[in-house]
Each structure stands twice: as C-alpha cells, then as structure tokens.
C-alpha positions as CSV (number, residue, x, y, z in Angstrom):
1,Y,-150.5,-42.0,75.9
2,Y,-151.9,-38.6,74.9
3,W,-155.0,-40.1,76.2
4,S,-153.8,-41.1,79.5
5,H,-152.2,-37.9,79.9
6,L,-155.1,-35.7,79.1
7,L,-157.5,-37.8,81.2
8,S,-155.4,-37.9,84.4
9,T,-155.0,-35.2,87.0
10,P,-151.9,-32.9,86.6
11,R,-150.2,-34.8,89.4
12,Y,-150.6,-38.3,87.9
13,A,-150.6,-37.2,84.1
14,P,-146.8,-37.8,83.5
15,I,-146.5,-41.1,85.2
16,A,-149.9,-42.4,83.5
17,S,-148.9,-41.1,80.1
18,W,-145.3,-42.8,80.7
19,I,-146.6,-46.2,81.7
20,T,-149.0,-46.1,78.8
21,G,-146.3,-45.0,76.3
22,W,-143.6,-47.5,76.8
23,L,-146.5,-50.5,76.8
24,G,-147.8,-49.1,73.6
25,L,-144.1,-48.8,72.2
26,V,-143.1,-52.1,73.2
27,G,-146.7,-53.7,71.9
28,N,-146.0,-51.9,68.4
29,W,-142.5,-53.5,68.4
30,T,-143.5,-56.8,69.2
31,V,-146.4,-57.0,67.1
32,T,-144.4,-56.0,64.3
33,L,-142.0,-58.7,65.1
34,S,-144.5,-61.2,65.2
35,I,-146.2,-60.3,62.1
36,N,-143.0,-60.5,60.4
37,F,-141.6,-63.7,62.1
38,S,-145.0,-65.5,61.1
39,F,-144.4,-64.3,57.5
40,A,-140.9,-65.7,57.4
41,L,-142.1,-68.8,58.8
42,L,-144.7,-69.1,56.1
43,I,-141.9,-68.4,53.4
44,L,-139.8,-71.1,54.5
45,S,-142.8,-73.5,55.0
46,A,-143.6,-72.9,51.4
47,I,-140.3,-75.1,50.5
48,S,-141.8,-78.1,52.2
49,L,-144.7,-78.3,49.7
50,W,-142.1,-79.6,47.2
51,N,-139.7,-81.3,49.7
52,E,-141.5,-82.8,52.7
53,D,-138.4,-83.4,54.1
54,F,-136.9,-80.1,54.3
55,V,-137.2,-78.2,57.7
56,A,-135.5,-75.1,58.3
57,T,-133.2,-74.7,61.0
58,A,-133.4,-72.1,63.8
59,W,-130.7,-69.8,62.3
60,Q,-132.1,-70.0,58.7
61,T,-135.4,-68.9,60.1
62,V,-133.8,-65.9,61.9
63,L,-131.7,-65.1,58.5
64,C,-135.2,-65.2,56.7
65,F,-136.8,-62.9,59.3
66,W,-134.1,-60.5,59.4
67,A,-134.6,-60.6,55.1
68,V,-138.2,-59.9,55.8
69,M,-137.7,-57.0,58.2
70,L,-135.1,-55.7,55.7
71,V,-137.7,-55.5,52.8
72,C,-140.4,-53.7,54.8
73,T,-137.8,-51.4,56.5
74,A,-136.7,-50.4,52.5
75,I,-140.6,-50.0,51.6
76,N,-141.2,-47.5,54.5
77,I,-138.0,-45.6,53.4
78,W,-138.0,-45.5,49.7
79,G,-141.8,-46.1,49.5
80,N,-143.0,-43.8,51.8
81,K,-145.1,-41.6,49.3
82,W,-146.8,-44.7,47.9
83,L,-148.2,-46.1,51.4
84,D,-151.3,-44.7,51.1
85,K,-151.8,-46.4,47.7
86,L,-150.5,-49.5,49.2
87,N,-153.1,-49.7,51.8
88,T,-155.8,-49.5,49.3
89,I,-154.1,-52.2,47.3
90,C,-154.2,-54.2,50.4
91,I,-157.9,-53.8,50.9
92,Y,-158.5,-55.1,47.4
93,W,-156.0,-57.9,47.8
94,T,-157.4,-59.2,51.0
95,G,-160.7,-59.2,49.8
96,A,-160.0,-61.0,46.5
97,S,-157.6,-63.5,48.3
98,V,-160.3,-64.5,50.6
99,L,-162.9,-65.0,47.9
100,I,-160.2,-67.0,45.8
101,I,-159.3,-69.3,48.6
102,L,-162.8,-70.2,49.7
103,I,-163.8,-70.9,46.0
104,T,-160.8,-73.0,45.4
105,V,-160.9,-75.0,48.5
106,L,-164.4,-75.8,48.3
107,A,-164.5,-76.7,44.4
108,K,-161.3,-78.7,44.5
109,S,-162.0,-80.6,47.8
110,P,-164.0,-84.0,47.1
111,S,-167.4,-84.1,48.7
112,S,-166.3,-87.3,50.6
113,A,-163.5,-85.7,52.0
114,K,-165.6,-82.7,53.5
115,R,-166.3,-82.3,57.1
116,S,-170.0,-82.5,58.3
117,G,-171.7,-79.4,60.0
118,K,-171.5,-81.1,63.2
119,F,-167.9,-81.3,63.2
120,V,-167.4,-77.6,62.1
121,F,-169.7,-76.2,64.6
122,S,-169.6,-78.3,67.6
123,D,-166.6,-80.6,67.6
124,Y,-164.0,-79.7,70.3
125,D,-160.7,-81.6,71.1
126,A,-158.1,-80.1,73.2
127,S,-156.4,-83.2,74.2
128,A,-153.2,-82.4,72.2
129,S,-152.4,-79.3,74.4
130,G,-152.4,-81.3,77.9
131,W,-154.5,-78.7,79.6
132,S,-158.0,-79.4,80.5
133,A,-160.9,-78.7,78.1
134,G,-162.0,-75.6,79.7
135,W,-158.7,-74.0,80.3
136,A,-157.3,-75.0,76.9
137,F,-160.2,-72.8,75.4
138,F,-159.2,-69.8,77.3
139,V,-155.4,-70.2,76.5
140,G,-156.6,-70.5,72.8
141,L,-158.2,-67.2,72.9
142,L,-154.6,-65.8,72.6
143,Q,-154.6,-66.1,68.6
144,A,-158.0,-64.6,68.3
145,A,-157.3,-61.6,70.6
146,Y,-154.0,-61.2,68.9
147,T,-155.6,-60.7,65.4
148,L,-157.7,-57.9,66.9
149,T,-155.0,-55.9,68.6
150,G,-154.3,-53.8,65.5
151,Y,-157.1,-51.7,65.8
152,G,-155.2,-49.6,68.5
153,M,-152.5,-49.0,66.4
154,V,-154.6,-46.6,64.5
155,A,-153.8,-44.2,67.4
156,A,-150.0,-44.0,66.4
157,M,-151.1,-42.0,63.1
158,C,-153.3,-39.6,64.9
159,E,-151.2,-36.8,64.0
160,E,-151.4,-37.7,60.2
161,V,-155.2,-38.0,60.1
162,Q,-157.8,-35.2,59.4
163,N,-160.5,-35.1,62.0
164,P,-158.9,-37.6,64.2
165,D,-161.5,-36.9,67.1
166,R,-164.0,-38.7,64.7
167,E,-162.2,-40.7,62.0
168,V,-159.7,-42.7,64.5
169,P,-162.5,-44.2,66.6
170,K,-164.4,-44.8,63.6
171,A,-161.4,-46.5,61.9
172,M,-161.2,-48.6,65.2
173,V,-164.6,-49.9,65.2
174,L,-164.6,-50.8,61.6
175,S,-161.5,-52.8,61.8
176,V,-162.8,-55.1,64.3
177,A,-166.1,-55.4,62.3
178,A,-164.1,-56.2,59.1
179,A,-161.8,-58.5,61.0
180,A,-165.0,-60.4,62.7
181,V,-166.8,-60.8,59.1
182,T,-163.8,-61.8,57.1
183,G,-162.5,-64.0,59.9
184,V,-165.6,-65.9,60.0
185,V,-166.3,-65.9,56.1
186,Y,-162.8,-67.6,55.7
187,L,-162.5,-69.8,58.9
188,I,-165.9,-71.6,58.2
189,P,-165.0,-73.0,54.7
190,I,-161.6,-73.9,55.9
191,L,-163.0,-76.1,58.6
192,F,-165.2,-77.8,56.2
193,V,-162.2,-78.9,54.2
194,L,-159.8,-79.6,57.0
195,P,-157.7,-82.7,56.7
196,D,-156.8,-85.2,59.4
197,I,-155.9,-83.3,62.4
198,S,-152.5,-85.1,63.1
199,I,-151.2,-84.3,59.5
200,L,-151.8,-80.4,60.3
201,L,-150.0,-80.8,63.9
202,A,-147.1,-82.4,62.3
203,A,-146.6,-79.3,59.6
204,P,-143.0,-78.2,59.2
205,L,-142.4,-75.1,61.5
206,G,-145.7,-75.4,63.0
207,Q,-147.4,-73.8,59.8
208,P,-150.4,-75.9,59.0
209,I,-151.9,-73.6,56.1
210,P,-149.4,-74.3,53.3
211,V,-150.2,-78.2,54.4
212,L,-153.9,-77.9,54.1
213,F,-153.7,-75.9,50.9
214,K,-151.8,-78.9,49.0
215,E,-153.9,-81.5,50.6
216,V,-157.0,-79.6,49.3
217,T,-155.6,-78.9,45.8
218,G,-154.0,-82.2,45.6
219,S,-150.6,-80.7,44.2
220,A,-147.6,-78.4,45.3
221,G,-148.2,-76.0,42.8
222,G,-151.8,-75.3,43.7
223,G,-151.2,-75.0,47.3
224,F,-148.4,-72.6,46.6
225,G,-150.7,-70.5,44.3
226,L,-153.0,-69.9,47.4
227,L,-150.3,-69.5,50.0
228,F,-149.0,-66.8,47.8
229,L,-152.0,-64.9,48.3
230,I,-151.5,-65.1,52.1
231,L,-147.9,-64.2,51.8
232,G,-149.2,-60.9,49.9
233,I,-151.1,-59.8,52.7
234,A,-148.7,-60.9,55.2
235,L,-146.4,-58.3,53.4
236,F,-148.9,-55.7,53.4
237,A,-149.4,-56.3,57.3
238,G,-145.6,-56.2,57.9
239,V,-145.0,-52.8,56.0
240,G,-148.0,-51.5,57.8
241,S,-147.2,-52.5,61.3
242,L,-143.5,-51.2,61.0
243,T,-145.0,-47.9,60.0
244,A,-147.1,-47.6,63.0
245,S,-144.1,-48.9,65.1
246,C,-141.9,-46.2,63.7
247,R,-144.3,-43.3,64.2
248,C,-145.0,-44.6,67.9
249,T,-141.2,-44.7,68.5
250,W,-140.8,-41.2,66.8
251,A,-143.5,-39.6,68.9
252,F,-142.5,-41.0,72.2
253,S,-138.9,-40.1,71.5
254,R,-140.0,-36.6,70.8
255,D,-141.3,-36.1,74.2
256,G,-137.8,-37.4,75.6
257,A,-139.3,-41.0,77.1
258,I,-136.7,-43.1,75.1
259,P,-133.0,-43.1,75.9
260,F,-130.9,-41.0,73.2
261,S,-134.2,-39.4,72.4
262,R,-132.5,-36.8,69.9
263,I,-131.4,-39.1,67.7
264,W,-134.5,-41.2,67.3
265,S,-136.7,-37.9,67.1
266,K,-135.1,-36.3,63.8
267,V,-137.1,-36.6,60.8
268,N,-135.2,-37.1,57.3
269,K,-136.1,-34.2,55.3
270,R,-135.3,-36.0,52.3
271,Y,-137.8,-38.6,52.7
272,D,-140.1,-37.0,55.2
273,V,-139.6,-40.2,57.3
274,P,-138.3,-40.5,61.0
275,V,-135.6,-42.7,59.6
276,N,-133.8,-43.3,62.8
277,A,-136.9,-44.4,64.5
278,L,-137.7,-46.7,62.0
279,L,-134.2,-48.2,62.0
280,L,-134.4,-48.3,66.0
281,S,-138.0,-50.2,65.5
282,A,-136.3,-52.6,63.2
283,A,-133.2,-53.1,65.0
284,V,-135.1,-54.0,68.2
285,D,-137.3,-56.5,66.5
286,C,-134.1,-58.3,64.9
287,L,-132.6,-58.5,68.1
288,L,-135.8,-60.0,69.8
289,G,-135.8,-62.4,66.9
290,L,-132.8,-64.2,68.3
291,I,-134.9,-65.7,70.9
292,Y,-135.8,-68.1,68.6
293,L,-132.4,-69.7,68.7
294,G,-133.1,-71.0,72.2
295,S,-136.6,-71.6,72.0
296,S,-139.1,-73.0,69.1
297,A,-142.2,-71.5,71.1
298,A,-140.6,-68.0,70.6
299,F,-143.6,-67.0,68.3
300,N,-145.8,-67.6,71.2
301,A,-143.9,-65.3,73.3
302,F,-144.0,-62.6,70.7
303,T,-147.6,-62.6,70.0
304,G,-148.3,-62.9,73.7
305,V,-146.2,-60.0,74.9
306,A,-147.5,-57.8,72.0
307,T,-151.3,-58.8,73.1
308,I,-150.4,-57.9,76.7
309,C,-148.8,-54.7,76.0
310,L,-151.1,-53.3,73.5
311,S,-154.2,-54.2,75.7
312,V,-152.9,-52.7,78.9
313,S,-151.9,-49.7,77.1
314,Y,-155.5,-49.5,75.7
315,G,-156.8,-50.3,79.2
316,I,-155.1,-47.4,81.1
317,P,-156.9,-44.5,79.7
318,I,-160.0,-46.2,79.9
319,L,-159.7,-47.2,83.7
320,V,-158.5,-43.7,84.4
321,S,-161.5,-42.3,82.7
322,L,-163.5,-44.6,85.0
323,L,-161.8,-43.5,88.0
324,R,-162.7,-40.2,87.4
325,G,-166.4,-40.8,86.6
326,R,-165.8,-40.6,82.8
327,K,-166.3,-36.7,83.3
328,L,-164.1,-35.7,80.5
329,V,-165.6,-38.1,77.9
330,R,-169.2,-37.0,78.5
331,N,-169.2,-34.7,75.3
332,A,-166.9,-36.6,73.3
333,N,-167.6,-36.1,69.4
334,F,-167.7,-40.1,69.2
335,S,-169.8,-41.2,72.3
336,L,-170.6,-44.7,73.8
337,G,-173.8,-43.2,75.2
338,P,-175.2,-44.8,78.4
339,F,-173.4,-47.8,77.3
340,G,-169.9,-46.5,78.0
341,T,-169.7,-47.2,81.6
342,V,-170.7,-51.0,81.3
343,I,-168.4,-51.6,78.4
344,N,-165.4,-49.6,80.1
345,V,-165.7,-51.9,83.1
346,I,-165.8,-55.1,81.0
347,T,-163.0,-54.2,78.9
348,V,-160.7,-53.6,82.1
349,L,-161.9,-56.9,83.7
350,W,-160.9,-58.7,80.3
351,I,-157.6,-56.9,80.0
352,A,-156.8,-57.9,83.7
353,F,-157.4,-61.4,83.0
354,A,-155.8,-61.6,79.7
355,V,-152.5,-60.5,81.3
356,V,-152.2,-63.6,83.1
357,L,-154.0,-65.8,80.4
358,F,-151.5,-65.0,77.9
359,T,-148.3,-65.8,79.6
360,M,-149.3,-69.3,79.9
361,P,-147.8,-72.0,77.9
362,T,-149.9,-73.4,75.2
363,A,-149.2,-76.9,75.9
364,I,-148.1,-79.0,78.9
365,P,-145.9,-80.4,80.2
366,V,-143.3,-77.4,79.8
367,T,-139.8,-77.6,78.9
368,P,-137.4,-74.9,78.5
369,V,-137.8,-75.2,74.8
370,T,-141.7,-75.1,74.9
371,M,-141.8,-72.4,77.5
372,N,-143.9,-69.0,76.8
373,Y,-141.3,-66.5,77.2
374,A,-143.8,-63.5,77.0
375,S,-143.3,-62.8,80.8
376,V,-139.6,-62.6,80.4
377,V,-139.7,-60.1,77.6
378,F,-142.6,-57.9,79.1
379,A,-140.3,-58.0,82.4
380,G,-137.3,-56.9,80.6
381,F,-138.8,-54.0,78.9
382,T,-140.5,-52.9,82.0
383,L,-137.1,-52.8,83.8
384,I,-135.6,-50.8,81.1
385,S,-138.7,-48.3,81.4
386,A,-138.5,-48.2,85.2
387,I,-134.7,-47.3,85.0
388,W,-134.9,-44.7,82.6
389,Y,-137.8,-43.0,84.6
390,A,-135.9,-43.1,87.7
391,V,-132.9,-41.7,85.7
392,W,-134.4,-39.4,83.6
393,G,-138.2,-39.2,83.5
394,R,-138.9,-38.5,87.3
395,T,-137.6,-35.1,87.1
396,N,-138.0,-34.1,83.4
397,Y,-140.9,-35.9,81.9
398,R,-144.0,-34.0,81.9
399,G,-146.0,-35.8,79.2
400,P,-146.5,-35.3,75.4
401,K,-145.3,-31.8,74.3
402,V,-147.8,-31.0,71.7
403,S,-150.7,-32.0,73.5
404,V,-152.0,-28.7,74.5
405,A,-151.0,-27.0,71.6
406,N,-152.6,-29.4,69.3
407,M,-155.9,-29.7,71.0
408,G,-156.4,-26.4,72.7
409,L,-157.1,-28.0,76.2
410,A,-155.6,-28.0,79.5
411,M,-156.3,-29.6,82.9
412,D,-157.3,-26.6,85.2
413,S,-157.4,-28.7,88.5
414,D,-157.4,-32.1,90.1
415,E,-161.3,-31.5,90.0
416,G,-161.1,-32.5,86.3
417,V,-162.0,-29.2,84.8
418,V,-161.2,-28.8,81.1
419,K,-160.8,-25.5,79.8
420,K,-159.9,-23.8,76.6
421,V,-156.3,-22.2,76.2
422,E,-154.7,-20.0,74.1
423,T,-153.0,-21.9,70.9
424,V,-149.1,-21.4,71.5
425,S,-146.6,-20.9,68.5
426,P,-145.7,-24.2,67.1
427,T,-142.5,-25.7,68.6
428,P,-139.7,-27.3,65.9
429,E,-141.3,-30.7,66.8
430,E,-144.6,-29.5,65.8
431,K,-143.5,-28.1,62.7
432,E,-142.1,-31.5,61.8
433,V,-145.5,-33.1,62.5
434,S,-147.3,-30.6,60.2
435,G,-145.1,-31.3,57.4
436,I,-145.5,-35.0,57.7
437,K,-149.3,-34.6,57.8
438,E,-149.5,-32.2,54.7
439,K,-147.2,-34.1,52.5
440,Q,-148.8,-37.4,53.3
C-alpha cells in the first residue's frame, strides 16, 4: 500500500492506499490460514497411514488447526531472534527433502507400476470435476496461482531489509524462479509413480500425498518418513507466513487503518515483536477456521480468497502506474525496461480474470457443503473495510505515515512530479521500525 500511495496523485493516494492495504492485510491473514489449515490436515491424514478407517471429524480438524496456530504464534514470539536462522534451515531442509523424496519414490516404485511418459506429459482427465475440460483447466489453476502468491509477502518485510529498492524485487523474482524449478523437479517424478487415481480421490480429508507415499514405499512407516519431510516444510511456511501477516497488521494499524489501531500498533519491548498484532492475526485465522465446521470445502475458500486478495493488492499499484504512464518508475533501480508496459498490462488482465475464476466451485453439482465460500469471506472483509473507512478513514486517513520520511520523496502535484524533500525528525512509530530493523 506504500506503492499505491506514492504512485497515485495526492487526491486519490489515500483511497488507493486504503484499498490496497486492506486487500493485502486480508490476503496475508487468509494465506496464513490456508497454509496452517493444510498443515493440520496433513497431520491428521498421517494417522490414516496406520488406521485406514480413521477419518477426522470437523471439530477434530479445527482443534488441530488451532494447535498449529498456537505453535506458530509461540515461535514468532519466543523464537523471534532465531527467525533468520530458521529461514536458512528452511532452505536446506526444503532442498534436501525434494531430493530425498524423489530418490525414494523412484527407487521404491516397481518398474511395472511406473507410469509412461505419455501419461505424465499428455494425459488429461477432468471428468471427476463435472466441469467441461477447458473450464476445468482454468479452475484448476487456483492451486498453481496460490503457490506463487507468497512472493509479494516480501513487501511486508521492506522496513526490515537493507537496500529494499533492489533486494525486495530480486527476492520476488528469485522466489518465483525457485518455485518453478523445484515444483517441476518435484512433480514430474511424482507423476511417474502415481497410483490409481481413484485411490487418491478417496484419500482421507482430501490429502492424497500420504496415501501416495504409502503406496509407493509399501509401508506406513516409509510413507510417514517421507510425509515428515513435508510436515517440516509446512511448519517453516506456517511460521514465516504468520510473521509476514503480523508485520502487515502492525504496519497498517500504525497508520490507523484498522479498528482499535492503538492496541495493534504497539511493539513489545521485551521481545521486539508487535505481539498484539501477532495475536490479532492468529485470532482472526482461528475464527475463520470455524467455517470448516459448516463446509468441508472451506480450504478452497481460504486458498481462493488469499489468492484473490493478494493478487489484487499487487495489481492496484501496477494499474495506477499504467494509468499515469509509468512516469514514476522510469528511473527505478530495478527496472523492467522496454518490456515493462507489456508485462504490466498482461498482469492486470490476468488478475481481473483470476478474481472471477477463483470464486468458482472446484466441482459440480454445487451443494451448500461443496460451495466455494471465497466470495463470502471476501465480501465480509470488504464490508468491514468500507464501514471503517466511512466512520474514520474518510476524514482521518492520509496514507502511510513514514512514506515521506523514509523515502525522502513527495508528490508535488497531480502531474506526477516527484521531488526530494527534507527528511523530518522520526516519529515514535518510525523509531520502533528502526529498532526492529537494527536488532533483526
């Protein structure tokens, strides 16, 4: 929302920043929710490796999810000073896990059971969804798009990164490249050892990976050994996403854009963590998890609304920049060069299409249980944002408080002239930012 504010004209900067900020906030909350909810589903599905008759009830699933949220919250509070090391461990753990899983599944799967290259690279069957083959392909893009939404979450950590004008864009680009490479390297061998599709579709809690690992290794213990590696990755992802969610909540509340912002904008001096913002993020996720009690398709709603909100929050600054002729990014330190306009237009068109696409149910016929409630969650948070803007934001919100002081830039007029300004004395909120940055 910094970018939307700085790229817009003074007249529209507050509302552009407000909308982007709320979308980013809800997106960060729900992506954390979806990651940790899937973590809980994987934990419970591990039990079925030994007891095939076990199927967790809705309330057991929610309780397990709450336990996961509690662990991630505790790590963010008491393990804050080790988060950087945890991220480094995550990189090595993920790389090693991919190699171990690939070697194991290819070695343990009998040659007679392996799929053909034709099946892996050309077979396409969308009959189980009920949709037509073409539309099923687009609806199926949700999971692929969801896995790539995390790159923008780096922006929530801008104030804690040195040289963010270059390092943050580099991190975004490299994260997409790394996800693409590791994803393909991981998926192709998995497809070669894929068991009968009907077995995977009948997997408990809709989690086929534990069943696949058990089928390939031939034992529950072997299946769990491989699943344990995935659970480790899920823990790292859950902790990291909650960290970004917490920072996003803290930054936005610091600017008064969240009800009771004075509470959420406080930084705990003992732990150097905005604990209140962290607890708010965790509490919102725990409450949204209750949707699962009424709909077994709740996970699709979580992933759908996360993908929609984050994608739109990324798209608004791009759209604003396009409408203003990309004047303010011509001399950027990290530039797309002559391809920038084309890339930006394609991005905006894709996001507009995705908003409609990812609210669609994954299968038909649609029932109240299988309905995709992404649109309901999205509309609910939109209503809260609109009410708070009408009550407080319309007359009080002017955008990010530290944008001018931190960046030394100001908008001179509606013509988009950017000029240097004198750095002002830091506010107490800015001093808290500096303190967190120096200690982390």
